[in-house]
C-alpha positions in Angstrom: 0.0 0.0 0.0 1.3 3.4 -1.0 2.8 5.4 2.0 0.8 8.5 2.7 3.4 10.3 4.8 4.4 13.7 3.3 7.9 15.2 3.8 9.4 18.7 2.9 12.8 19.3 1.4 13.7 22.7 -0.2 14.5 21.2 -3.6 11.3 19.2 -3.9 8.2 20.8 -5.5 5.0 18.8 -5.0 1.7 19.8 -3.9 0.7 16.2 -2.9 2.5 13.9 -0.4 5.3 11.9 -2.1 4.0 8.3 -2.6 5.7 5.1 -3.3 4.7 4.0 -6.7 2.8 1.0 -7.8 4.0 -2.0 -9.8 2.5 -0.8 -13.1 4.8 2.3 -12.8 7.9 0.6 -11.8 8.6 -1.1 -15.1 10.4 -4.1 -13.7 12.5 -2.2 -11.1 11.8 -1.9 -7.4 9.6 0.9 -5.9 12.7 2.1 -4.0 14.8 2.4 -7.1 12.0 4.1 -8.9 11.6 6.5 -6.0 15.3 7.2 -6.0 15.4 8.2 -9.6 12.5 10.7 -9.0 14.2 12.1 -6.0 17.6 12.4 -7.8 15.8 14.1 -10.8 14.1 16.7 -8.4 17.5 17.3 -6.8 19.4 17.7 -10.2 16.9 20.4 -11.3 15.8 22.1 -8.1 18.9 22.1 -5.8 21.0 25.3 -5.7 23.8 25.9 -8.2 27.2 25.1 -6.9 28.7 28.0 -8.8 28.0 31.8 -8.6 28.3 32.0 -12.3 25.2 30.0 -12.7 23.0 31.1 -9.9 20.2 31.8 -12.2 19.6 28.0 -12.5 18.8 27.8 -8.8 15.7 26.2 -7.5 13.9 29.7 -7.0 13.6 30.1 -10.8 9.9 29.9 -11.8 10.9 29.0 -15.3 13.0 25.9 -14.5 11.2 24.7 -11.4 10.4 21.0 -11.5 7.4 19.7 -9.7 6.9 16.0 -9.0 3.5 16.1 -10.8 5.3 16.8 -14.0 7.4 13.6 -13.9 6.0 10.5 -15.7 7.8 7.9 -13.8 7.5 5.1 -16.3 9.1 7.4 -18.9 11.8 8.2 -16.5 12.7 4.6 -15.7 12.7 3.8 -19.4 14.8 6.7 -20.4 17.5 6.1 -17.8 17.6 2.3 -18.6 18.5 3.2 -22.2 21.4 5.4 -21.4 24.9 4.9 -19.8 24.7 5.7 -16.1 27.8 3.7 -14.9 29.5 6.9 -13.4 28.1 9.6 -11.2 28.7 12.1 -14.0 27.0 10.1 -16.6 24.0 9.4 -14.3 23.6 13.1 -13.6 24.1 14.0 -17.3 21.2 11.4 -18.2 18.9 13.0 -15.7 19.5 16.5 -17.1 18.9 14.9 -20.6 15.5 13.6 -19.5 14.6 17.0 -18.1 15.5 18.8 -21.4 13.9 16.3 -23.6 10.8 15.0 -21.7 9.8 17.9 -19.4 11.0 21.1 -20.7 10.6 19.6 -24.3 13.2 21.9 -25.7 14.7 21.3 -29.2 18.0 19.6 -28.4 20.2 20.1 -31.4 23.2 18.2 -30.1 24.0 16.0 -27.2 27.4 14.6 -26.3 28.7 16.1 -29.5 32.2 14.6 -30.1 34.7 17.1 -31.5 37.5 15.5 -33.6 40.5 17.0 -35.2 42.7 15.0 -37.7 40.8 11.9 -36.7 41.6 12.4 -33.0 39.0 13.2 -30.4 39.9 16.3 -28.6 36.7 17.0 -26.7 32.9 16.8 -26.4 29.9 19.2 -26.0 27.3 18.2 -23.6 24.3 20.0 -24.8 23.3 22.5 -27.4 19.5 23.3 -27.4 17.0 26.0 -28.2 15.6 27.4 -24.9 12.3 28.7 -24.2 13.3 32.2 -25.2 14.3 30.7 -28.6 18.0 31.2 -27.9 20.6 28.7 -28.9 22.2 27.6 -25.7 25.3 25.6 -25.0 25.5 23.8 -21.6 28.3 22.0 -20.0 26.9 20.0 -17.2 28.7 18.5 -14.1 28.1 17.3 -10.6 30.9 17.9 -8.1 31.8 17.3 -4.5 34.7 19.1 -3.0 36.1 19.0 0.4 37.5 22.3 1.8 40.9 22.5 3.3 42.9 25.4 4.7 46.0 23.6 3.5 46.3 23.2 -0.3 48.8 20.2 0.0 50.5 21.7 -3.0 47.6 21.0 -5.3 46.9 24.6 -6.0 43.3 24.7 -4.4 41.6 24.8 -1.1 38.7 22.7 -2.6 39.7 19.1 -3.2 37.9 16.2 -4.6 37.7 13.1 -2.4 40.4 11.4 -4.4 42.4 14.8 -4.4 43.1 14.5 -8.1 40.2 16.7 -9.0 40.0 20.3 -7.6 37.5 23.1 -7.9 40.1 25.5 -9.4 41.0 22.9 -12.0 37.5 22.1 -12.9 36.7 25.8 -13.3 39.7 26.3 -15.5 38.7 23.5 -17.7 34.9 24.4 -17.8 35.2 28.2 -18.4 38.4 28.3 -20.6 38.2 25.0 -22.5 34.8 23.3 -22.5 32.4 26.3 -23.1 34.5 28.1 -25.5 34.5 25.1 -27.9 31.3 25.9 -29.4 32.4 29.5 -30.3 33.9 28.3 -33.7 31.7 25.3 -34.3 28.4 26.9 -33.4 28.8 30.6 -33.8 25.0 31.1 -33.4 25.1 30.1 -29.8 23.8 33.1 -27.7 24.1 31.5 -24.3 27.0 29.6 -22.8 26.5 28.3 -19.2 27.9 25.8 -17.0 25.2 23.8 -15.3 26.9 22.6 -12.2 25.4 21.1 -9.0 27.0 19.5 -5.9 28.1 20.1 -2.5 31.0 21.5 -0.5 32.2 19.7 2.6 33.8 21.6 5.3 36.1 20.3 8.2 34.0 19.3 11.2 36.9 20.3 13.6 37.7 23.6 11.8 34.9 26.1 11.9 36.8 28.7 9.8 35.8 28.4 6.2 38.3 31.1 4.8 39.2 31.7 2.2 35.9 31.4 0.5 36.1 30.7 -3.2 34.7 33.7 -5.3 33.1 31.3 -7.9 30.9 29.4 -5.2 27.2 30.3 -5.0 26.2 31.8 -1.7 23.5 29.2 -1.5 25.6 26.1 -2.2 24.9 22.9 -0.4 27.2 22.0 2.5 28.3 19.1 4.4 31.2 18.1 6.8 34.3 15.9 6.5 36.5 14.4 9.2 39.4 12.0 9.2 38.8 8.4 10.5 40.7 8.9 13.5 38.4 11.8 14.6 35.2 10.2 13.5 34.2 9.7 17.1 33.8 13.4 17.4 31.2 13.2 14.7 29.2 10.4 16.3 29.4 12.2 19.6 28.0 15.3 18.0 24.6 13.6 17.9 24.6 14.1 21.7 21.4 12.9 23.4 20.0 11.7 20.2 22.3 8.7 19.9 19.4 6.3 20.3 17.4 8.0 17.5 20.3 8.5 15.0 21.1 6.0 12.1 23.8 6.1 9.4 23.9 5.0 5.8 27.0 4.8 3.5 26.0 6.2 0.1 27.1 4.5 -3.0 27.6 6.0 -6.5 25.7 7.2 -8.4 23.2 7.9 -5.7 25.1 10.9 -4.0 22.5 13.4 -4.9 19.1 13.6 -3.2 18.7 13.7 0.6 18.0 10.3 2.2 14.7 9.5 3.9 13.2 6.2 5.1 9.8 5.5 6.8 11.1 2.2 8.0 14.6 1.1 8.9 16.4 -1.3 6.5 19.6 -3.4 6.1 21.5 -0.3 4.8 21.0 1.6 8.1 23.3 1.2 10.9 23.3 2.3 14.5 26.3 4.5 15.8 28.0 1.5 17.1 27.5 -0.5 13.9 28.7 2.4 11.8 31.8 2.8 14.0 32.7 -0.9 13.5 32.0 -0.7 9.8 34.2 2.3 9.2 37.1 0.6 11.2 36.8 -2.4 9.1 36.5 -0.4 5.9 39.7 1.7 6.6 41.6 -1.3 7.7 41.3 -2.6 4.0 40.7 0.5 1.9 41.8 4.1 1.4 38.4 5.1 -0.3 36.6 7.9 1.3 33.1 7.2 2.7 30.1 9.5 2.0 27.8 9.0 4.8 24.2 10.3 5.6 23.2 10.8 9.1 19.5 10.0 9.7 17.3 11.2 12.7 14.1 9.4 13.7 11.3 11.8 14.3 8.6 9.2 15.4 7.3 8.7 11.9 10.6 8.0 9.8 14.2 8.6 9.3 15.1 11.9 7.7 18.6 13.0 6.7 20.1 15.6 9.2 23.6 15.8 7.9 25.9 14.4 5.2 29.6 13.9 5.7 32.8 12.4 4.2 35.0 10.2 6.4 38.5 10.2 4.9 41.6 8.1 5.5 43.9 9.5 8.2 46.6 10.4 5.6 44.3 12.0 3.2 44.9 13.5 0.8 47.4 11.2 -0.7 49.2 13.4 -3.3 51.9 10.9 -4.5 
């Protein structure tokens, strides 16, 4: 029986309570997976822009607002199944493709347009489309997660990717000075060139000072926390008196987007003690950072109250 509980998150726009979907709409995948697709699509469209240069794409824009009622779930499931979604970036790009084709119904002229020079691939253009104002528009889309550090570790940026190879400054350089200008010669009729970038910045749990703030970050960008494994106990203790009502879920790609909620506990949720043991075992065998959602029980269900990375004690490894 569909769950009738309603919930409220800033990037979700629906006038009716969110409902689990019936079997006819699931198209051979589980209700939870279908629900995840819908929530991730809402997040991909309605969440704040990561970058100041693209703040007009934020969830307060009346033109680009996405409502749950506008999503045909069977179409979404079918569309996502027909494209490559192996990586987080491909998954996000496929969600944006669905939004442009099926919901905004704009005329997409080129998508994943491969640029070749002397039989060698030198780049790709994500989207060129005619927007609602009849403007030819070039978008480069990305979803990015960076950890702020007061120490650059010789990487030239205070905003480091979990694997420390990618940085915010490196991405901005490539996006603004290489990817977007590619359409200038190939498609001179393009009127609008925009980066469409969503994501989250994670700040040190044990370092409240967030300076220097990057001038390209949107004032409304989503935030989280990060902590080294040796200090993870501080994060667990920060739940304080709520320890008995707090649960944790490790998030796997590509589902790093939408906030987590659950009306019933499941096997992917862990108590504080279980999560502490899980993290200890993980870092005894792996140097992979863990992205974790902290969930609070409010009497009706579990709702995400925080998101954080736990990184290895020697992060970032720069050699």
